[in-house]
PLY file of the C-alpha trace (Angstrom):
ply
format ascii 1.0
element vertex 294
property float x
property float y
property float z
element edge 293
property int vertex1
property int vertex2
end_header
127.78 68.44 155.86
129.79 65.77 154.04
127.68 63.03 155.62
124.48 64.79 154.55
125.77 65.12 150.99
126.69 61.43 150.96
123.21 60.42 152.13
121.61 62.67 149.49
123.75 61.11 146.78
122.91 57.62 148.03
119.18 58.41 147.99
119.52 59.79 144.46
121.16 56.59 143.30
118.45 54.49 144.93
115.43 56.35 143.55
116.85 57.40 140.17
114.80 55.89 137.32
116.43 53.28 135.12
117.63 54.54 131.76
116.46 52.72 128.70
119.73 51.88 127.01
118.19 52.34 123.58
119.69 50.36 120.72
119.74 52.24 117.40
120.65 50.84 114.00
123.28 52.51 111.88
122.31 54.13 108.53
121.85 51.45 105.86
122.08 48.61 108.37
118.40 47.63 108.54
115.72 47.16 105.88
112.08 46.33 106.59
109.94 45.15 103.66
112.98 45.95 101.52
112.93 49.62 102.56
115.85 51.32 104.39
114.79 51.72 108.02
116.02 53.49 111.13
115.33 50.90 113.84
115.28 51.57 117.58
114.85 48.94 120.29
113.65 50.00 123.75
112.27 48.61 126.97
108.95 50.46 127.48
109.23 49.91 131.23
112.08 52.46 131.33
112.55 56.13 130.46
112.83 55.50 126.71
110.90 58.50 125.38
113.60 61.18 125.22
116.14 58.84 123.66
113.75 57.85 120.88
113.02 61.50 120.07
116.74 62.27 120.01
117.57 59.24 117.86
115.01 60.15 115.20
116.13 63.77 115.06
119.83 62.99 114.91
120.10 59.66 113.07
117.19 59.49 110.63
118.87 61.78 108.10
116.35 64.60 108.46
117.42 67.91 106.93
118.02 70.79 109.35
116.76 74.28 108.59
117.86 77.50 110.25
115.18 80.02 111.21
115.12 83.63 112.43
118.75 84.44 111.85
120.04 81.11 113.07
118.40 81.42 116.48
116.41 78.24 115.89
117.14 74.95 114.18
114.22 72.88 113.01
114.00 69.59 111.12
112.39 69.17 107.71
111.02 65.86 106.41
111.90 65.11 102.81
109.97 62.67 100.66
112.36 59.74 100.86
111.13 56.15 100.73
112.27 55.24 104.22
110.74 53.87 107.39
111.23 54.31 111.12
110.83 51.20 113.27
110.30 51.14 117.02
110.88 47.72 118.57
109.33 47.35 122.03
110.49 44.63 124.39
108.35 42.63 126.79
109.03 41.98 130.50
111.25 38.99 129.68
113.39 41.00 127.27
112.02 39.38 124.12
110.41 41.39 121.32
106.75 42.07 122.10
105.77 44.33 119.21
107.24 46.44 116.42
105.82 49.71 115.14
106.44 51.11 111.66
106.29 54.83 110.89
106.51 56.45 107.48
109.59 58.69 107.28
108.07 61.31 104.98
105.23 62.30 107.31
105.73 60.33 110.56
102.44 58.46 110.11
102.19 55.20 112.02
101.31 52.68 109.31
101.50 49.25 110.92
102.79 46.91 113.59
103.94 43.33 114.21
102.87 41.04 117.03
105.32 38.99 119.07
105.17 36.22 116.44
106.44 38.75 113.88
103.12 38.77 112.02
102.67 42.19 110.43
99.48 44.26 110.28
99.13 47.29 108.00
96.59 50.10 108.01
94.58 50.73 104.85
96.35 52.98 102.38
99.87 51.83 103.25
99.74 48.34 101.74
102.34 49.25 99.10
104.93 49.74 101.85
104.10 46.50 103.69
103.26 43.84 101.06
101.83 40.64 102.50
100.82 42.16 105.84
97.31 41.62 107.20
95.26 44.70 106.31
93.51 46.36 109.26
89.92 47.64 108.85
90.91 51.30 109.22
93.23 53.72 107.47
96.59 55.10 108.57
95.51 58.73 108.54
95.12 60.25 111.97
91.40 60.90 111.53
90.82 57.29 110.39
92.65 55.93 113.41
90.70 58.06 115.87
87.41 57.14 114.22
88.25 53.46 114.76
88.62 54.01 118.51
85.49 53.20 120.47
83.86 56.38 121.76
82.12 59.52 120.56
83.60 62.44 118.61
87.14 62.57 117.27
88.13 65.48 119.52
86.79 63.70 122.59
88.63 60.52 121.64
91.93 62.38 121.56
91.18 64.12 124.86
90.15 60.81 126.47
93.12 58.79 125.20
94.98 57.70 128.33
98.75 58.29 128.09
101.59 57.29 130.38
103.68 54.33 131.44
100.84 51.97 132.44
98.77 52.60 129.29
101.94 52.20 127.20
102.73 48.80 128.72
99.12 47.73 128.18
99.28 48.88 124.54
102.50 46.90 124.00
100.78 43.79 125.34
97.65 44.38 123.22
99.62 44.74 119.99
102.03 41.94 120.83
99.26 39.41 121.40
96.92 40.47 118.60
95.55 37.50 116.66
95.43 37.87 112.85
92.11 36.00 112.80
90.48 37.95 115.64
91.30 41.65 115.88
91.51 42.88 119.48
89.10 45.86 119.81
91.80 47.67 121.79
94.19 47.73 118.81
93.01 51.15 117.48
93.43 52.88 120.85
96.80 51.16 121.36
98.00 52.44 117.99
96.50 55.84 118.81
98.60 55.96 121.97
101.81 55.42 120.00
100.77 57.77 117.21
100.41 60.51 119.81
103.31 59.54 122.07
105.87 59.16 119.27
104.69 60.90 116.09
102.96 63.93 117.59
105.76 64.41 120.11
108.23 64.49 117.24
106.11 67.07 115.42
105.16 69.45 118.24
107.21 70.77 121.16
104.26 71.40 123.56
103.01 67.83 123.02
106.55 66.51 123.53
106.86 68.40 126.80
103.43 67.28 128.01
103.95 63.60 127.24
107.51 63.64 128.56
106.21 64.97 131.87
103.47 62.32 132.00
105.91 59.46 131.31
108.51 60.70 133.77
105.93 61.12 136.54
104.66 57.56 136.18
101.08 58.82 136.23
98.29 58.69 133.66
97.63 61.89 131.72
95.69 63.23 128.77
96.01 65.71 125.91
92.78 67.28 127.13
93.44 70.88 126.09
91.95 72.06 122.80
95.26 73.48 121.61
96.81 70.03 121.18
94.11 68.93 118.76
94.48 72.25 116.90
98.24 71.79 116.54
97.76 68.29 115.11
95.14 69.46 112.62
97.31 72.35 111.39
100.72 70.69 110.99
100.76 71.12 107.21
99.63 74.75 107.40
102.18 75.75 110.05
104.91 73.98 108.07
103.92 75.78 104.86
103.92 79.20 106.54
107.39 78.68 107.98
108.86 77.25 104.78
107.58 80.20 102.74
108.86 82.71 105.29
112.24 80.97 105.40
112.65 81.38 101.65
111.56 85.01 101.66
108.03 84.53 100.37
105.72 84.90 103.38
102.09 84.18 102.64
100.79 87.23 104.50
98.21 87.47 107.27
95.17 87.21 105.02
96.37 83.84 103.71
98.48 82.71 106.62
98.71 83.29 110.33
95.33 84.97 110.53
93.81 81.49 110.23
95.80 80.34 113.27
95.08 83.21 115.66
92.60 81.08 117.61
95.46 78.80 118.65
97.71 81.77 119.45
100.10 81.37 116.52
100.25 84.74 114.79
103.84 84.93 113.50
106.96 82.93 112.70
108.31 83.20 116.24
105.21 81.66 117.77
105.12 78.95 115.10
108.75 78.07 115.84
107.89 77.77 119.53
105.31 75.09 118.67
106.67 73.03 115.78
109.72 70.76 115.98
109.67 68.89 112.66
108.23 70.42 109.50
106.18 68.46 107.01
106.75 68.90 103.29
103.16 69.87 102.30
101.79 68.43 99.07
101.73 71.92 97.49
105.34 72.75 98.36
108.17 72.20 95.88
111.59 72.51 97.61
113.15 73.07 94.18
110.93 76.10 93.54
109.70 77.56 96.84
108.82 80.89 95.24
106.29 79.32 92.90
104.93 77.15 95.71
104.33 80.13 97.96
103.21 82.66 95.34
100.55 80.31 94.00
98.75 80.09 97.31
0 1
1 2
2 3
3 4
4 5
5 6
6 7
7 8
8 9
9 10
10 11
11 12
12 13
13 14
14 15
15 16
16 17
17 18
18 19
19 20
20 21
21 22
22 23
23 24
24 25
25 26
26 27
27 28
28 29
29 30
30 31
31 32
32 33
33 34
34 35
35 36
36 37
37 38
38 39
39 40
40 41
41 42
42 43
43 44
44 45
45 46
46 47
47 48
48 49
49 50
50 51
51 52
52 53
53 54
54 55
55 56
56 57
57 58
58 59
59 60
60 61
61 62
62 63
63 64
64 65
65 66
66 67
67 68
68 69
69 70
70 71
71 72
72 73
73 74
74 75
75 76
76 77
77 78
78 79
79 80
80 81
81 82
82 83
83 84
84 85
85 86
86 87
87 88
88 89
89 90
90 91
91 92
92 93
93 94
94 95
95 96
96 97
97 98
98 99
99 100
100 101
101 102
102 103
103 104
104 105
105 106
106 107
107 108
108 109
109 110
110 111
111 112
112 113
113 114
114 115
115 116
116 117
117 118
118 119
119 120
120 121
121 122
122 123
123 124
124 125
125 126
126 127
127 128
128 129
129 130
130 131
131 132
132 133
133 134
134 135
135 136
136 137
137 138
138 139
139 140
140 141
141 142
142 143
143 144
144 145
145 146
146 147
147 148
148 149
149 150
150 151
151 152
152 153
153 154
154 155
155 156
156 157
157 158
158 159
159 160
160 161
161 162
162 163
163 164
164 165
165 166
166 167
167 168
168 169
169 170
170 171
171 172
172 173
173 174
174 175
175 176
176 177
177 178
178 179
179 180
180 181
181 182
182 183
183 184
184 185
185 186
186 187
187 188
188 189
189 190
190 191
191 192
192 193
193 194
194 195
195 196
196 197
197 198
198 199
199 200
200 201
201 202
202 203
203 204
204 205
205 206
206 207
207 208
208 209
209 210
210 211
211 212
212 213
213 214
214 215
215 216
216 217
217 218
218 219
219 220
220 221
221 222
222 223
223 224
224 225
225 226
226 227
227 228
228 229
229 230
230 231
231 232
232 233
233 234
234 235
235 236
236 237
237 238
238 239
239 240
240 241
241 242
242 243
243 244
244 245
245 246
246 247
247 248
248 249
249 250
250 251
251 252
252 253
253 254
254 255
255 256
256 257
257 258
258 259
259 260
260 261
261 262
262 263
263 264
264 265
265 266
266 267
267 268
268 269
269 270
270 271
271 272
272 273
273 274
274 275
275 276
276 277
277 278
278 279
279 280
280 281
281 282
282 283
283 284
284 285
285 286
286 287
287 288
288 289
289 290
290 291
291 292
292 293
C-alpha cells in the first residue's frame, strides 16, 4: 500500500502542470502613461489564468459588496482613473507583449509589442497619448466587427480559446509592425478581451475558459448564453445595485427582460456575475434617485 501511494505521488509530481509564478506590482508602485496601474507579469505557457483573476480581485482596490444577507461577496468597479496591465512573456523569458485594461469597466484598450511600441484602440487615446491608433474602437462590438468573419455573434462563437491560441496571440501582438498592421491583431485582442475581461465579469465564462486552459485543448464560447451575459453586463449590474440598496426595479423594468437567459431574480444574477459595472445612470452617492428614475 505504501509503495502504491509513493508511486501515485511520484506520478503526480511528474505530470503536475507548472504553476505560473505570477509577479504582481504593489499598489502605487507602477504607472503607465502616468496613470496608476496594477501590473501583472505571467508566462502564458503556464497555468496563469486563475492567478491573474485572483490578483485583480484582491489587489486592484475594487470595492466589495455583500449580497443576500452576506451569503455572497461581489466586487464593484468604481470610476477611478486607473489601469490594469498584463505583461506576457515569450519563450525566452523576455517581454513579448503588454495588454492594458481600463479599471473602471475592464475594457481592453491597447497593447505594446516586444519593442515596447504601444497601440491604442480608437476612443481611448486620452489614456495612451502618443500610441499608434488602431483602426477600430475599444468597445466590445467594435473589436468583434474588426475580426474577419460574418456576424458578431458568430465571431464570438468561432473565436478559438485555449493555450495554443493564446500563445499564437501573444506572438501576433508582440511582433506587430506599426507600419503594417497584422490582420490577426483584432482576433488576438478579442481572445484576451474574452479570456481576461469577460472571465473577470462573469462566473460561467470564467469556469468555461478555466476548464479550456487547464485541459490544454482548444474551446469556444459557442453557447448563446455567453453572448447574452456579455451584452447585459450593465443591466444585470444595475438590477443588483438597486436591489442591494433597497430599491429593486421590479419585474416589468428589470428581470423580466432577462428571462430568456434564465436570470429572473437576484439569486440567479449573483450566480452569473462576479464583478459589477457602475452603469452610466447609477450614482453611488444617491442610489435611490438612480433606481427610482428608471
